[in-house]
C-alpha positions as CSV (number, residue, x, y, z in Angstrom):
1,M,24.1,19.4,19.0
2,P,21.8,16.3,19.8
3,A,18.4,16.4,18.3
4,D,16.9,15.9,21.8
5,A,18.7,19.1,23.0
6,A,17.5,21.3,20.2
7,S,15.0,23.9,21.4
8,G,15.0,26.5,18.9
9,A,16.7,28.6,16.5
10,G,19.9,30.1,18.1
11,A,18.4,29.7,21.6
12,P,20.8,27.7,24.0
13,A,19.2,24.2,24.9
14,P,18.1,24.0,28.4
15,L,20.0,21.7,30.7
16,P,18.0,18.7,31.6
17,S,17.4,17.8,35.4
18,A,18.7,14.8,37.0
19,A,15.0,13.6,37.0
20,S,14.5,14.0,33.2
21,I,17.6,12.2,32.1
22,D,15.8,8.8,32.4
23,G,13.6,9.5,29.5
24,L,16.7,10.4,27.4
25,V,18.3,7.1,28.4
26,L,15.3,5.1,27.6
27,R,15.2,6.5,24.2
28,R,18.7,6.4,23.2
29,A,19.8,3.1,25.1
30,G,16.5,1.4,24.1
31,L,16.9,2.4,20.4
32,A,20.5,1.2,20.6
33,A,19.5,-2.3,22.2
34,A,16.8,-2.7,20.0
35,G,18.8,-2.0,16.8
36,V,21.2,-4.5,17.9
37,G,18.5,-6.9,18.7
38,I,16.9,-6.5,15.2
39,L,20.3,-7.1,13.6
40,A,20.7,-10.3,15.9
41,I,17.3,-11.5,14.7
42,V,18.0,-11.0,11.1
43,I,21.5,-12.7,11.4
44,A,20.1,-15.5,13.5
45,A,17.1,-16.2,11.2
46,G,19.7,-16.4,8.3
47,L,22.3,-18.6,10.0
48,R,20.2,-20.7,12.5
49,G,16.6,-20.5,11.0
50,G,13.4,-20.1,12.9
51,S,14.8,-21.3,16.2
52,G,17.6,-18.8,15.9
53,A,15.3,-16.0,15.2
54,L,13.1,-17.0,18.1
55,G,15.9,-16.9,20.6
56,A,17.1,-13.5,19.4
57,V,13.5,-12.2,19.7
58,F,13.0,-13.3,23.1
59,A,16.5,-12.4,24.2
60,T,15.8,-8.8,22.9
61,I,12.5,-8.5,24.4
62,L,14.0,-9.7,27.8
63,V,16.9,-7.2,27.7
64,L,14.6,-4.2,26.7
65,V,12.1,-5.1,29.5
66,F,14.7,-5.6,32.2
67,F,16.7,-2.5,31.5
68,S,13.7,-0.3,30.9
69,V,12.2,-1.3,34.2
70,G,15.5,-0.6,35.9
71,Q,15.7,3.0,34.2
72,V,12.0,3.6,35.3
73,V,13.0,2.6,39.1
74,L,16.1,4.8,38.8
75,G,14.1,7.8,37.3
76,A,11.6,7.6,40.3
77,V,14.5,7.4,42.7
78,L,16.2,10.5,41.0
79,R,12.8,12.4,41.5
80,S,12.3,11.5,45.0
81,N,15.7,11.1,46.5
82,P,18.6,12.0,44.2
83,Q,21.3,11.4,46.9
84,M,20.5,7.5,46.5
85,A,20.8,7.6,42.7
86,M,24.3,5.9,42.5
87,T,23.4,3.2,45.1
88,V,20.1,2.6,43.3
89,A,21.7,2.4,39.9
90,L,24.4,0.1,40.9
91,M,21.8,-2.2,42.6
92,T,19.5,-2.3,39.8
93,Y,22.4,-3.1,37.4
94,L,23.7,-5.9,39.6
95,V,20.1,-7.3,39.6
96,K,19.4,-7.0,36.0
97,I,22.6,-8.7,35.2
98,G,22.0,-11.5,37.8
99,V,18.5,-12.3,36.7
100,L,19.7,-12.1,33.0
101,F,22.3,-14.8,33.9
102,I,19.6,-17.0,35.7
103,F,17.5,-16.8,32.6
104,I,20.6,-17.9,30.4
105,I,21.2,-20.8,33.0
106,L,17.4,-21.6,33.1
107,F,17.2,-22.0,29.4
108,A,20.6,-23.8,29.0
109,E,18.8,-27.0,27.8
110,T,15.7,-25.7,26.3
111,T,14.6,-27.0,22.6
112,L,12.1,-24.1,22.2
113,F,14.9,-21.8,20.7
114,D,18.5,-21.8,20.0
115,T,20.0,-21.0,23.2
116,K,23.4,-20.0,21.8
117,V,21.9,-17.1,19.8
118,F,19.8,-16.6,22.8
119,A,22.7,-16.1,25.0
120,A,24.8,-14.2,22.5
121,T,21.9,-11.8,21.8
122,V,21.4,-11.1,25.7
123,V,25.0,-10.2,25.8
124,A,25.1,-7.9,22.7
125,C,21.9,-6.1,23.7
126,T,23.2,-5.7,27.3
127,V,26.4,-4.3,26.0
128,A,24.5,-1.8,23.4
129,W,22.3,-0.7,26.2
130,T,25.3,0.1,28.7
131,I,27.4,1.8,26.0
132,A,24.4,4.0,25.0
133,E,23.6,4.7,28.7
134,V,27.1,5.6,29.3
135,W,27.3,7.7,26.2
136,V,24.2,9.7,27.3
137,F,25.5,10.4,30.8
138,A,28.7,11.6,29.3
139,V,27.4,14.0,26.7
140,T,24.4,15.2,28.8
141,K,25.2,18.1,31.1
142,V,22.9,17.2,34.1
143,L,22.3,19.9,36.7
144,Y,22.6,18.2,40.1
145,V,21.9,21.3,42.1
146,D,18.6,23.3,41.2
147,P,19.8,27.1,40.5
148,E,16.1,28.0,40.9
149,A,15.7,26.7,44.2
150,S,17.5,29.3,46.0
151,R,15.4,32.0,44.5
């Protein structure tokens, strides 16, 4: 049983609502992406020095901010209009990937940090976030219909 689902000794864990899943995704996917980012920073610092570490730091922060904002937007939509959740999720994902791609292009020639490390860290953190997000949705039972509403 996941630690987030534990609610007491022997009592069944309450099922999360569709609106509360965003906090779970933020915690789990954020930790996964941050962990990959920290690993990238350490590896970049060892292999490429300060500019590599700076590129990995910037990429990690960028991915965490973009994907967290997207999840907060999705959570707001889930609370106000759950029927639009899939549409908004796909649109925010496409926008996030597009903007991250634009950042990679904009910083392609910069000398401020190692651009190859930056690009690799963006990809690695994005993949980590996405895998963790899919995992959360796969293992979490979400009530799409509120059984209490009919009472």
